[in-house]
N, C-alpha and C positions, 0 to 999 in steps of 0.2 A: 577376799584376799587383800592383803596390804602390800604396798610397793615402796621401794626406795630407789635411790640412784646409785648405779654401780660405778663408783669412783670416777676416774677421769674419762671413762667412756661415755658417761652421761646417759646411759640407757636406763629406762624404767624397768626395774626388775622385781619380781615377786620375792617376798621375804622367805618363802619356802621354795626350794628347788628340788627337782626330782633327781636323785642319784641312781644311776643304772648299774652300779657295781655293788660293793659291799658283800655281805654273806649271801644275799638272795639273788642278786643280779637280775632284778625284775621277775624273780620266780624261776628263772632258768636253772638255778642251782638247787632248787627245792622241788623239782618235778612238775612245775606248772607248764601248761601248753603255751605255744607261741601266741595263740589268740588271747589267753589269759594275761600274758605279759603285755600285749598290745593294749588290752583293756585298762591296765594300770596307767600306761602313758596317757591314754585318752581321758581317763578320769582326772588325772593331774591337770590336764588342760581345762577340763570343765570346772575344776576348783579354782582356776585363776592362776595356776603355776605357769610361768612363761620362761623358765630356764630348765633345760634338760641337760644333764651331764652324763656322758658315757665315756668309753675308752676302747681303743683297739683290743686291749687284753681282756676286757670284760666279756666280749662276745655278744654284746647287745646292740651294736650299732645298726645292724640290719633290722632289728625289731623296732628301734626308734624311727628308722627311715620309713618303715611300713606304717607305723602309728601316725606319723606326721604327714603322710602323703597327701591328705586332703586339707591340711591346715595351711593358710597363707604363710609363706616363708618369713615374712617380716613380722609375724605375730609371736614368734618364739625364738628365744636365744638358745642356740644349739652349741654345746661345748663337747669336745672330745679330746683325747690325750694319747700320747705315744711315749713309751719308755725310751729314753735316749739311747740310740744305737751306740755300742761300745767302741772304744778306740781300736779294737782288733778288727772291726768291720772294714772291709776293703774300701767302702765309700759311705761313711756314716752320714754325711750331709745329704747325699743322694737317697739314702735309705729313709731318712726323715721325710723328704719330699714324696717318695713313693708311698710311704705310710699314710700321709695325708690324702693323697689322691685315691688310695684304696678306701679310706674312711669316707671320703665324699661319695664314692660309688655306693657304698653300703647305706649311707644316710640319705641317698637320693637327693643330693643337693649340690649346688655349684660352689658353695662356700660354707665354712663354719664361722660362727661368731667368735668363739674362743678356741684356740688350739694350745693345749698345755704340753710342756715337757712333763712327763709323768713320773712321780716318785723319785725325784732326784735326791741323791744322798750327799752328805756334806763333802765327801772326798771326790765326788763327781762334778761338783758345781762349776769349778773354774773351767774344766774341759767342756762341759755342756754350754757354758756361757760363750766361750771363744768359738766353739765349733758350730753351734746351732742358731744363735741369735742372728747371724747374717742371713742364713737361709730362711729363717722365719720372717725376717724383714722383707726379703724378696717375695716370699709367698703372699705376704700382705699386699705388696705393691701389685701383684698379679690378681688380686681380688679373691684369693682362695681362703683367706682368713681375715678377720677384722681386728682381733685383739690377741696379743701374745701373752701366754700364761705359763706358770710353773707351779707344780704341786710338790709338797714334801712327802717323804716316806715316814709318816708319823709313828708307825709301830717301831721302826728302827731308830728314829730320830725324834723322840718326844721332847727333846730340849730345843728343837727348832734351829739346830746349828746351820743347816743349809739355808733356811730362809733369812737368818741373820746375815748371811753373805749376800743373798739376792736382793734384800731391801736397800742395799747401797747403790744399786744400778737403776737407771732410768728406763730400761727397756721393757720391764714387766708391767703390763697393764692390769693383769688380774693374778691373784695368788689363791691357792687352795690351802687352807690352814687348819690343822688339827686343834680343836678346842673342846673341852668337856669340863663339867664341874669337878671331875676328878683330877684334871690337869689344866689349870687355867693360865699356864705360864706364857701363852701367846700374848696375854694382855700387857705384859711388860717387855717382852722380848721381840715382838713382831708388830703389834698394832700401832704403837706410837710412830713407827717408821712408815707403815702403810698409810696411815692417816696423813702424815706429813707429805707424802708423795702422791696422795689421792689415788692409791691403788685399790682396785676392786677386790673384795675378799669374799670367797665362798667358804663356809665352815663345814668341816667334815668331822666325823667321830663324835657328834653330839650324844648319840646313844649307840653303844655297841654292847657286847656280851655282858660286861660288868654292870651295866645299868639296866639290863633286862633279864639277867639270870642270877639269882641270889648266890648260887655256888661260886660263880666267877667273881662276884663282888667280894665275897668272904675271902677268897684266895688272894685277890688284889690287895685288900686291906691288911691281911696278915703280912704280905710282903712289904707293904709300906711301914708297918710297925717294926718289922725286923730291920729295915734300913734306916729307921729313925726319922723318916719323913712324916710319919703320923704318930703322935704321942700315944703311949700306952694309956688306955682308959679314955681316950678322947671321944670315942663313940661306943655305943652299946654293941656288944658282940651279937646279940640275938637279932636286933633290928637297927643296924648302924645308921641307916639314912631315914629312919622312921619319921624324923621331924619334917621331912619333905612332904609327907602325906598326912600331916596333921590337919585338923579342921581349918578351913579357909586358906590352905596353902596350895596343894595340888592333888589331883585325883590319883596320880601314880608317879613313880620315880621317873619313867621316861618323859612324862609330861613336864615335870620340873626341870629335867635335863634340857629339853628343847627350849623351854622358856629362858633358862640360864643363858644359853648361847644366843638366842634371838636378840636379846637386848644388850649384848656386850658392845660397848663403843668400838667402832671399827669394823663390825660385822655387817655385811650387806644381805647375804642370802645363806640360810642354813639348809644344807642338803639332807634329805631324808630318803631312804631307800627301802623298798619292800616289793614283794610279789603279790600282795594282797590288797584289793581295793579298799576294804574296810579298814585295814591297818593304815593305809595311806590317809584316809579321811581322819582317823584319830590323830595321826601325827600332825597333819595340817591344822586341825582344831587346836592342838597344843601350842603350835607356833603363833596362833592368833590370839592367845590369851594374854592377859597383862603381865608385866614383869613380876618376878618373885618378890615377896615382901622384903624390905630392907633388913629386918632382923635375920631372915633366912640367908640372905646373901652374906651378911656378916658372919654367920655361923659357918657357912661354906668356906669363906676366906680363912677363918681360924683353923678349920680342919685341913684344907687342901691348898691353901695359898702358896705353900713352899714346894708343892709336889711338881716334879718335872721329869719323872722317870717312867711314867706309864701312859699308854694310849687308851686304856679302857677296853681294848679288844679281847 
C-alpha cells in the first residue's frame, strides 16, 4: 500500500479507502452474508487500507464495528456520515447529535475520526452550515469526532455547486468529492480551493455503472452527444474507450478509471466499494499502478474536459 497525508489533519492515509456504500454496500445489497461482508473489511486491512468510510443510511456501520473489533483503534481511520436533518425536524441539531451517538454504538467505538454531513445539496448548504457546524464543533470538543467533513450529492449535483460554496469556509477538514474520467470538473471547480485551504479529499464515483457496464456507457455517451458536451464522432461508437485498454495502457476500463483519479492533484484517498474480496484486491492493485500515459490523459481531456453534467452512475 502507498500512503499520503490527509490535508490539514496530517494523518497518514492509504491512497485506497474502503467505501461501505455504493451499489453493493459491502455485499449486503447483493445477497452476501454478514460474515462475507466482514471478510471484505478485514481483507482491506490486510492490504494496508487504513481508511474505512460508512454511513448511517448504508446500514453497514454494525458490520464495520464487528470487523474492526480486534483492530487497535488508532490503526484505522473510521469515517461515517449522516444526512442533515431537515428544517422541519423539531430539533435538527439534537437529531444530528443523536445520530452520531447511535453510529458510535454500532461502530463499537468512542469516537469517529471523520463525521460527514452526508449528500448536502446546493440549496441546503447555508442551512446546514448555520445549523450543524456549531454542534459538530461541540462534538469535537467532547472527543466524539476528530475531523468535520461534508460530502456532495454528486448524482444530483455533478457541477459541484454545493462544494463551491463549502470551500469558502474554514470549518471543513475533509470533503468527499465526485471525480471520474467522464466528469473531471472538480479539478477546476473544487481542487484549487481544497488545496489552498489544505482540506483533505476523499474521491468517490471513480468507477460506477458507466465505467463497468458497456450498456450504461453507451447511454451516457449518447446523452453527452445530444447535449453537445461530446462532439459527434469524437469516439468510436463500438468501443468508445478502447484506447484505454490498448497495449501498455491499462488492462481494463475500471483500472484506467482508478488510476485517473488516484493521481489527480488534490486527491488524497480514492474510495472503492465492493462485496467481493477478489474484486477488492483487483481495485487496490489498480490504484497502486503508475499514472496513465500523458497522451491518454490528453485524449481524455479532449473528450471529457468540458463535461459537468454526469456522475457516471
